[in-house]
C-alpha positions, 0 to 999 in steps of 0.5 A: 969909197971912203966919205963919198955918199950916195943918194938913191931914187927909184921909180918903177916896178918891183924889179926896179926896187930890187936892183936899186937894193942891189946896187945900194949894198953893192955900193956899201961893199966897196965903201961909198955911204948911203944917204936919204938927204940929196943935199949931202950926197956926192953923187945921186943915183936915178933908177928909172922906168920907161913902162908908161910915159909918166915915168919917164916924165917924172924922172926928167922932173927930177933931173930938172930939179938936180941940174939946178942943184949943181949950179950951185954944187957943179962936183954932184955928179947924177947917174942915170939907170936902168929901163930908161937909160937902156931905151934912150941910151947916150942921147941921157948925156945930153941934158946937163944934169946927166954924168952917167948912164948905165942900162941894167945889164950893167949895174954891177960896173957902177961903184966902178963908174962912180968912182971914175965920175967922182974923181974926175975934174973935167967934163968927161962924161960915162956911158955903159949901155950894151945892145940886148943880146938876143942870147943870154948866157947860161949862167947869166955872167956878171949879172948872175954873180952880182944877184948872188952876192949882193941879194939882200934883205928888204931895208925898207920892209923889216925881215921880206926879201925879193929874190929874181928868179928870172930876167927879161921877157919873150912875151912882147906884147905890143904896147911893151917896152920890156923885151927891148930894155931887159932882153929875153927870158934867161932864167936863174940856176935853181941852186943859185935860187936857193942859195940866196934863199939861205942867206936870207933866211939866216939873215933872219928873212921871214918873208920871200917874193920870188920876181920875175917879168912873167915868173910863172914862165920859170924854165931850167933845164938841167941834166934831162930834168926840168925845173917849173916856178912849182918847184921853186916854190916847194924848195922856198918853203922848204928852207928853214926860217922861211914863213911866207912865199910869194911870187909875181907876176904870172902871165894868163898860160896853162903852162905849169898852171896845175903845178903851181895851184898844187905845191900852193895848196899844199903848203901853208907858207905859199901865200894864196895870192895870185897876181894875174894881168888881164889888160882887157876883157876884148878879145880883139884888143887882147889879139891887137896886144899880142896876148895869147889868150880870150877873155873866156881863157882868162876866166877859166884860169881863175875858176881853175885857182879858185876850185884848187885853192878857195882862199886864193885871192887874185889882182889883175892889171888893165889897160883902158884906151889901147889904139881902137878900143870901142865901147863895146871892148870896154863894155867886155872889161868891165864885165870881166872885171865883174867876174874875175872878182879881183881884190884888187887891180892895177889899172892905167890909161894906154901911153904909146912907148917908143920902139914897140909894135903898138907905136909902130903900127896902130895910131893912138886913136882914143881921146884922152878924155876918153881914156880917163873916163874909162880909167875913172869907170873901171876904177869904179867898178874895182872898188866895189868889188873891193869893198864887198870883198874887204867887208867879209874879212869883219869880225875875223881873225888875220895873221899878219906880218907886220912891215912897221909903223904907217908912213901914213895917218890911217883914220880908223877910229875903232882901233884900241890902243891896246892888245898884245901882239904875238912874235915869231921869236926870231934872233932880233932882240926887239921882236922877242916879247916871250912868245911862242914861234908863228910856225907852231901857231900864234898865241899871245900873252901880257909880255907884249901887251902895248899900252897907250903910251908906246903904242903906234900905228902899224901896217901889215899884210896878210896872206892873200896881201891885204892891208891892214891897219892896226895900233901895237908896238913898234918892235913888232916890225917885222914879226907875225900878228894874229888880228882882229878886223874890225873895219874895212875899206876897199884896200885897207882893213882896220883890227886890233890886236888879238886878246887871247 
């Protein structure tokens, strides 16, 4: 829509970030112009999350701000899309700021909804929310066509992209709202995924992350053959131009697990990183959560991963203060966290979600101050483990994919302002420093040397997902570089570009 500007605000997980990128691409194709400044927008879309109450509270706070903005700009159109839109439905239209409500399964319609809302002079409001179907069309319907058409690179991180391989979830963990707002599992056809990856590689993407709520559950039966995640990883790694392949998030299960580990061990392009939430170390709490494993089985899965892929980095998730969680249950969680030796873990206080089994059947019995204490305690345990693992990098060299300039200043007194970068020889002219392709090994050259004047603080990640901060040329964004680690904190490594 010519001259109409849209501002998009996104909350939540990588699935939401991917949906936001798809919507942005579709809106551009439809003639809208995107803006980072809400004050110059004709329309504002908020892509929402419902996993925790805090996420919904942030959305309502943002809507309160937009309500005041609309007092001065009454023609501003505000749309709420995503999981919160699906959960609350048309009741969101009762909010004075909201003109449009659109569930995650209906995002292919968002451009047309915006056109209608902007064109209307009256106050009629629009909602497109469908009841989550128990059966999803095998071809994915409009969503598959939308995904294939608008699967794009991550604009915020050069040369990286997310590719959804499946939608929805069948696990029905008692605390989780995802199956109710995203629907049942539906796996995309492998040929559609491969075609999308090839297009991304042709556009200069070097790293692809395969996404699924429980990505290791991917299973696609076609003509007598069963495709699993290991097959997707292998075929993605073979696409020319793709250097690194990641996948998130995995559910602790035996199905296809050995195949995934073997493919990971056999390919230098598949990152040695496994995000596998435990949620609790107490078997009693795990059963109440409807998690189909024990703490011992979970630790066995991690041991198997490290036996096949010795340098694998493992990340986890925990919920503290689940209904009925005792001091003994929490102690078991602390014990599991120590034994698992996560690179990092994401720790959350239990938040009742309307519509879930836990909310229906279990009283939120753990006091807020106890939840807070357990959260802080578990974070302290994780911080100690993360620090020990980070220190092991000091003095070593690491290959990193540079994401770009740091968004916040990191204190790194050991950093060297000079040094030179290594580049992968992509067609990006800003990246061409006369250096051989990363696929042929990292080599340095004085052609890429940085001076103190043109050096900026950069952020990159290793294949095991460690964050590395160092100084170098801004033109290294999207390139591979070799960095010598000189300092470590629990969550960040500091280094200097290699001078070989």
